[in-house]
Residue, then its C-alpha position, 0 to 999 in steps of 0.5 A: m251018155m245019150q240018155t243023160r243028154l236027152f234027160i238034161l236037154l228035154p226040160v230046156l226044150a220044153s221051156i223054150v218051145c212051151l210044150p203044154p203036155l210037159s210044162g202046162c203052158a197055156s196058149q197066149v191070146s193077144d188083145a188084138k184077137v178080142s172082138a167087140v160087139s155093140p150093145e145094139d147088136v146084142a140087144s137085137w140078138l137077145e130079142k130073137a131069143s136064139d140059143s146060139r148066143l150066150v151073154i156072160d157077166v164076169r163082174n163080181a157076184e154082188h154087181f150081178q145080183t144087183a143088176h144084170i143084162d136080161g138072160a145073162q149068166h154069171f161066171d167068175l173068171p176062174a170058173l171059165s176054165e173049169s171043164r164042167h162048163s165046157e159043154f155048156f159053153a160049146r152049145h153056143k155059137t157066140l159067147v159075149v162077155y161083159g164087165d162094168n164099163a169100156g175099160s173092163a180088164r176082167a171082160t177082156a181077160a175072160a174073152k182071152r181065156l175063152l179064146s185060149l180054150g178054143y172057143r172061136d166066136v168070143r166077143v166083148l160088149q162095147g162099154g160093158m154094163d154102163a153102155w147097156r144101161s145108158r141105152g135103156f136096154p132090159i136089165t134084171e134087178 
């Protein structure tokens, strides 16, 4: 009798508490947890050629191929969660994500995904590629 109750109760508890091993729920990250970084700060970091920071372009592949921030790596949104990239991301202290512009939902979603995967210092480039380009910072075309 007790085993039957437990068998019925367990899925209910998992759905309420969201136990990842049982339900596969991902941790949720609010927009408030996403930090921004100015194009000037990123340009300064890139000038120092430090391996501790990684700039990630999450725009579509065609936009990346047309022009991107010098040194940026392209990852589409689903690829950020792939375990094959985890070691590469973990080698960097700071991950900077950017999209096309200040309202890039893709960049915010990418930052939230990386934060939910446990990366601590994830930032979104303020203004995205539009702000970078308008300031005349280096791009690869």
